[in-house]
C-alpha positions in Angstrom: 24.8 9.4 2.1 25.4 12.0 -1.2 25.2 15.8 -0.2 25.1 17.9 -3.4 23.9 21.3 -3.0 23.1 24.0 -5.8 23.2 21.5 -8.8 20.2 21.3 -11.3 19.6 17.9 -12.6 21.2 17.3 -15.8 23.7 19.8 -15.7 26.5 18.4 -13.5 28.8 15.5 -14.6 28.2 12.1 -12.5 29.5 12.6 -9.0 31.5 9.7 -7.6 30.9 8.4 -4.3 34.3 9.6 -3.0 33.3 13.4 -3.8 30.1 13.0 -1.7 31.4 10.5 1.0 32.8 12.0 4.4 35.3 10.1 6.7 33.1 7.3 9.0 31.2 8.3 11.9 33.7 7.2 14.2 36.5 8.9 13.1 34.8 12.0 13.0 33.7 12.1 16.7 37.2 10.8 17.5 38.8 13.8 15.7 36.2 16.2 17.5 37.0 14.8 20.6 40.5 15.2 20.3 40.6 18.8 18.8 38.0 19.7 21.7 40.4 18.3 24.3 43.3 20.7 22.5 41.3 23.7 22.5 40.4 23.0 26.3 44.3 22.7 27.2 45.0 25.8 24.9 42.6 27.8 27.1 43.8 26.3 30.3 47.2 27.9 29.6 46.2 30.7 28.1 43.5 31.8 31.2 45.0 30.6 34.0 47.1 33.7 34.4 43.9 35.5 35.3 43.5 33.9 38.4 47.0 34.5 39.4 47.2 38.4 38.9 47.4 39.5 42.4 49.9 36.9 43.4 52.0 37.4 40.4 51.9 41.3 40.7 52.7 41.0 44.5 55.7 38.7 43.9 57.3 40.4 40.8 56.2 43.9 41.6 54.0 44.1 38.5 51.3 46.8 37.6 47.6 45.9 36.2 49.1 47.3 32.9 51.9 44.9 32.9 49.5 42.1 33.6 47.2 43.0 31.2 50.4 43.0 28.4 51.1 39.4 29.8 47.6 38.0 29.7 46.9 39.7 26.3 49.4 41.5 24.3 52.4 39.2 24.6 50.3 36.2 23.6 48.1 37.8 20.9 51.0 39.7 18.9 52.9 36.4 18.5 49.9 34.0 18.1 48.9 36.1 15.2 52.4 36.4 13.6 53.1 32.7 13.7 49.2 31.8 12.6 50.1 33.1 8.9 52.7 30.6 8.3 51.1 27.9 10.2 48.0 28.3 8.2 49.7 28.1 4.9 51.0 25.0 6.4 47.4 24.0 7.3 46.5 24.3 3.6 49.1 22.2 2.3 50.6 19.6 4.7 49.3 17.3 7.2 47.2 18.8 9.8 47.6 16.2 13.0 51.1 16.8 12.7 50.7 20.7 13.1 48.0 19.9 15.9 50.6 17.7 17.6 53.3 20.3 17.2 51.4 23.3 18.5 50.5 21.4 21.8 54.3 20.5 22.5 54.9 24.1 22.0 52.4 25.8 23.9 52.9 23.2 27.0 56.4 23.6 27.1 56.4 27.5 27.2 53.5 27.6 29.9 56.0 25.8 32.1 58.9 28.3 31.4 56.3 31.1 32.2 56.0 29.1 35.5 59.7 29.4 35.8 59.8 33.1 35.1 61.3 35.5 38.1 60.6 39.0 36.1 58.6 40.8 33.6 60.8 40.0 30.7 61.3 36.2 30.7 57.6 35.9 31.6 56.4 37.9 28.6 58.8 35.8 26.4 57.3 32.7 27.7 53.5 34.0 26.9 54.8 34.8 23.3 56.0 31.1 23.2 52.6 30.1 24.4 50.6 32.3 21.6 53.1 31.0 18.8 52.0 27.1 19.8 48.5 27.9 20.2 48.5 29.3 16.6 48.2 26.1 15.3 44.8 24.6 16.9 42.1 26.8 15.6 43.1 27.0 11.7 43.8 23.2 11.7 40.6 22.3 13.7 38.5 24.3 11.4 40.1 22.9 8.2 39.8 19.3 9.7 36.1 19.6 11.1 35.2 20.7 7.6 36.3 17.6 6.0 35.2 15.4 8.8 31.5 16.6 8.7 29.0 17.5 6.1 27.5 21.2 6.3 24.2 20.6 8.2 26.5 18.8 11.1 29.1 21.3 11.4 27.5 23.9 13.3 27.2 21.0 16.3 30.9 19.7 15.8 32.0 23.4 15.9 30.1 24.3 19.2 31.6 21.1 20.8 34.8 22.0 19.7 34.7 25.8 20.5 33.2 24.6 24.0 36.8 24.0 25.0 37.2 27.6 25.4 35.1 27.2 28.6 36.3 23.8 29.9 39.6 25.1 29.7 38.5 28.5 31.5 37.1 26.2 34.2 39.8 24.0 34.6 42.0 26.8 35.1 40.0 28.7 37.5 39.0 25.4 39.6 42.2 23.6 39.5 44.4 26.7 40.0 42.2 27.7 42.8 42.4 24.3 44.6 46.4 24.4 44.3 46.8 27.9 45.7 44.2 27.0 48.3 46.1 23.6 49.4 49.6 25.3 49.4 48.4 28.2 51.6 51.1 30.6 50.5 53.8 28.2 51.1 56.8 27.8 48.5 57.5 24.2 46.9 60.7 22.7 46.3 60.6 20.6 43.2 63.8 18.2 41.6 65.2 20.3 39.0 63.3 23.2 39.2 64.0 24.4 42.8 62.1 26.5 44.8 58.7 27.7 43.3 56.0 29.9 44.6 52.4 28.7 44.4 51.4 30.6 41.4 54.5 28.9 39.8 53.4 25.6 40.7 50.0 26.5 39.1 51.6 27.3 35.7 54.1 24.0 35.7 51.2 21.8 36.5 49.0 23.6 33.8 51.8 22.7 31.1 52.3 19.4 32.0 48.7 18.5 31.2 49.6 18.4 27.4 51.7 15.4 27.7 48.9 12.7 27.4 47.4 14.9 24.6 50.6 14.6 22.5 50.0 10.8 22.6 46.2 10.9 21.8 46.9 13.3 18.8 49.1 10.5 17.0 45.8 8.4 16.6 43.8 11.6 14.6 43.6 10.5 10.9 44.1 13.0 8.3 41.1 13.3 6.1 40.9 13.6 2.4 40.3 17.4 1.6 36.9 18.3 0.6 38.0 20.2 -2.5 40.2 17.2 -3.8 37.9 14.4 -3.6 37.4 12.9 -6.8 41.0 13.8 -8.0 42.7 10.7 -6.6 43.9 12.5 -3.7 45.1 10.9 -0.6 44.9 11.9 3.1 48.1 13.8 3.9 49.1 14.8 0.4 50.1 18.6 -0.2 48.0 20.8 -2.0 50.0 21.8 -5.4 47.4 24.5 -6.4 44.6 26.7 -5.0 41.2 25.9 -6.6 40.6 29.6 -5.3 43.2 32.2 -4.9 43.7 33.7 -1.5 43.6 37.4 -2.2 41.0 36.6 -4.9 38.7 35.1 -2.2 39.2 38.1 -0.1 38.1 40.7 -2.9 35.4 38.6 -4.3 32.9 39.2 -1.5 34.7 41.8 0.8 31.6 43.2 2.6 30.9 39.5 3.8 34.2 39.0 4.8 34.9 42.3 6.5 31.7 42.2 8.4 32.6 38.5 9.6 36.1 40.0 10.7 34.6 42.9 12.5 31.6 41.5 14.2 33.4 38.4 15.7 36.4 40.3 16.6 34.3 43.0 18.5 32.8 40.2 20.5 35.9 38.7 21.3 37.0 42.1 22.4 34.0 42.2 24.7 34.6 38.7 25.8 38.5 38.4 26.6 38.0 42.2 28.0 35.4 41.5 30.7 36.6 37.8 31.8 40.4 38.5 31.8 39.4 40.8 35.1 36.8 39.0 36.4 39.0 37.0 39.2 40.8 40.2 40.1 37.5 42.3 40.3 35.7 40.0 42.6 39.0 39.6 45.0 39.9 43.3 45.1 35.9 44.7 45.2 34.1 42.1 46.9 37.1 40.4 49.1 36.8 37.2 47.6 39.6 34.5 48.1 41.6 32.7 45.0 39.7 29.6 45.7 36.4 31.4 45.9 37.0 32.9 42.7 38.3 29.8 41.2 35.5 27.9 42.2 32.6 30.0 41.5 33.8 31.5 38.4 35.3 28.4 37.2 31.6 26.5 37.9 30.0 29.4 35.8 32.5 28.8 32.8 32.3 24.9 33.3 28.2 25.1 32.8 27.4 28.1 31.1 30.4 28.6 28.6 30.1 25.2 26.8 26.0 25.5 27.1 26.3 28.6 25.1 28.8 27.4 22.5 26.6 24.3 21.8 23.6 26.1 21.7 24.9 28.7 19.6 25.9 25.8 17.2 22.5 24.1 17.4 20.6 27.4 17.1 22.7 27.9 13.7 22.0 24.3 12.4 18.3 25.1 13.2 18.5 28.1 11.2 20.1 26.3 8.4 17.4 23.7 8.0 14.8 26.3 7.9 16.6 27.9 4.9 18.0 31.0 6.7 21.3 30.8 5.1 22.9 34.0 7.4 22.1 32.0 10.5 25.2 32.3 11.9 25.5 36.1 11.6 22.0 36.0 13.2 23.4 34.1 16.2 26.2 36.9 16.2 23.8 39.6 16.4 21.8 38.0 19.0 24.7 37.3 21.3 26.0 41.3 21.0 22.4 42.4 21.7 21.9 40.0 24.9 25.6 41.0 26.1 25.0 44.6 26.3 22.9 45.3 29.5 24.4 42.3 31.3 28.0 44.0 30.6 26.7 47.3 32.1 25.4 45.7 35.4 28.3 43.9 35.8 30.7 46.8 36.0 28.3 48.9 38.0 26.9 46.3 40.4 27.3 47.3 44.2 26.7 43.6 45.6 28.6 40.6 44.9 25.5 38.5 44.3 24.3 41.2 41.5 27.9 40.9 39.8 28.0 37.3 39.9 24.5 37.1 38.2 25.7 39.7 35.8 28.9 37.7 34.8 27.0 34.5 34.2 24.7 36.1 31.6 27.9 37.7 29.8 29.8 34.7 29.6 26.6 32.6 28.6 25.8 35.4 25.9 29.3 35.9 24.4 30.0 32.1 24.4 27.2 31.9 21.6 29.5 33.1 19.0 32.8 31.0 19.6 31.5 28.2 17.3 29.5 29.8 14.6 32.5 32.1 14.1 34.8 30.0 12.3 31.8 27.9 10.9 30.5 30.9 9.0 33.9 31.2 7.4 33.5 27.5 6.1 30.5 28.5 4.6 31.7 31.7 2.2 35.6 30.4 1.9 36.9 27.8 -0.5 38.7 24.8 1.1 41.8 25.5 -0.4 42.5 29.0 1.2 40.5 28.4 4.8 43.2 27.8 6.7 44.9 31.1 5.7 41.6 33.1 5.9 40.8 31.4 9.5 44.5 32.5 10.1 43.3 36.4 9.1 40.3 36.3 11.5 42.6 34.7 14.3 45.2 37.1 14.1 42.5 40.1 14.2 40.9 38.1 17.0 43.7 38.1 19.2 45.5 41.0 18.0 42.3 43.3 18.6 40.1 41.0 21.0 42.9 39.4 23.3 45.9 42.0 22.7 43.8 45.4 23.2 40.9 44.2 25.6 42.3 43.3 28.7 45.0 46.1 28.3 42.1 48.8 27.5 40.0 48.2 30.4 43.3 48.5 32.8 44.3 51.5 31.2 41.0 53.1 31.5 40.5 51.8 35.1 43.8 53.3 36.2 42.7 56.7 34.5 39.6 56.5 36.4 40.8 55.4 39.7 44.5 55.2 39.7 46.4 52.1 40.2 44.8 49.1 40.8 41.3 50.5 40.5 38.3 51.3 38.6 38.0 48.0 36.7 34.2 47.6 37.2 33.5 50.8 35.7 36.0 50.4 32.7 34.1 47.1 32.0 30.8 49.2 32.1 32.1 51.3 29.5 34.1 49.5 26.9 32.4 46.2 27.0 29.0 47.6 25.8 30.5 49.8 23.0 32.0 46.7 21.8 28.7 45.0 21.5 27.3 47.9 19.6 29.9 47.5 16.9 29.4 43.9 16.6 25.5 44.1 16.1 25.9 46.8 13.5 28.3 44.9 11.6 26.2 41.7 11.9 22.9 43.3 10.9 23.8 45.3 8.0 25.6 42.5 6.3 22.9 39.6 5.8 22.6 39.8 2.2 26.0 40.0 1.5 26.8 37.0 3.3 24.1 35.0 1.7 25.6 36.3 -1.6 28.9 35.2 -0.7 27.9 31.7 0.5 25.5 31.1 -2.6 28.5 32.0 -4.9 30.7 29.5 -3.1 27.9 26.8 -3.5 27.7 27.4 -7.2 
């Protein structure tokens, strides 16, 4: 089926079938499924530490600020640094192999975190997790753009991005189950020695990457969209950029900056709140690790994927209705709808009210995870898409993940002392981030439309 946009009849040369055809639907679905599972496992390994904060602090004698660094900063800084060379490779080399290597690295490093006996080795292992996970988002964004036509990318990216919440749910539910079964007892494993329950959880999480390594070997590398019709073969490197990287950033700076600011602010809100939800319910409402894992895990499992897919479907509906800035509209809606529930979450006096507010925050923030990289697919040329996604991912992680959890911990401790004030900090910081995101989106609709029209021409 030919999909050609913005070409007036009789003004363009004849387009070959290779230029307009995408890979078979079965291949596209398989690729989206494997990338979804990869993103799921990435977020298992990334988020499982949030369930283990109390146990790790007790065992290793760490503070909330140190745990904030382990949850966010150690991961985010090196995720961002490694993201640039990996994205350069994504734009040039076989993306399937890059995904496979990333899965191997982050799974191994999660196991190493489980074997840590102090802050420094734990910090180093989290650095490795970040380095490995830097491969998945640029690779998946580039691959999905070459597997699916524009009208189907919102749904495909929504399915892929729902792995964020399937991963978080798996980490919370599975981790809580393991902690409950062990009842605080140590476990002795061959070659690994005696492990605390939290260490067993991390080793188990890292081991989940082994079957995915096998599955990625059956993922096919599609012809890159901007190489169709030039005799390109799957997996061949890109010798010349059709659009320069820095020229791309300079051509429509307002649209790209608004994208970076808006979606990064939403990530700051989401990461900041959800990183401390398990600890908040354990400390303020007396929930056990299993209660937290099961209840918050089910919230993430149901509402997170529902939100990411709903965001993608809404973006596709807006696309069909001619709203070319639909993905920015979804971002603005998510920011507006998160504002009040975030305040209620932090100030609630009863567990039930806090839980209900947490449900709304999880759903509303999840609306953006698929449309954010999908928006870049619409305004950035395919020859530099991986690198632009890497810049976005660097900001997402340095600011959202690297600063979100530590900022809430620092503000909480400044208000109520060590191990206190998390709720009030969430009620202050998260709404401010939502206001920033909302303003970035609503003031840049025209800039986004202009950038998209320019790329289509």
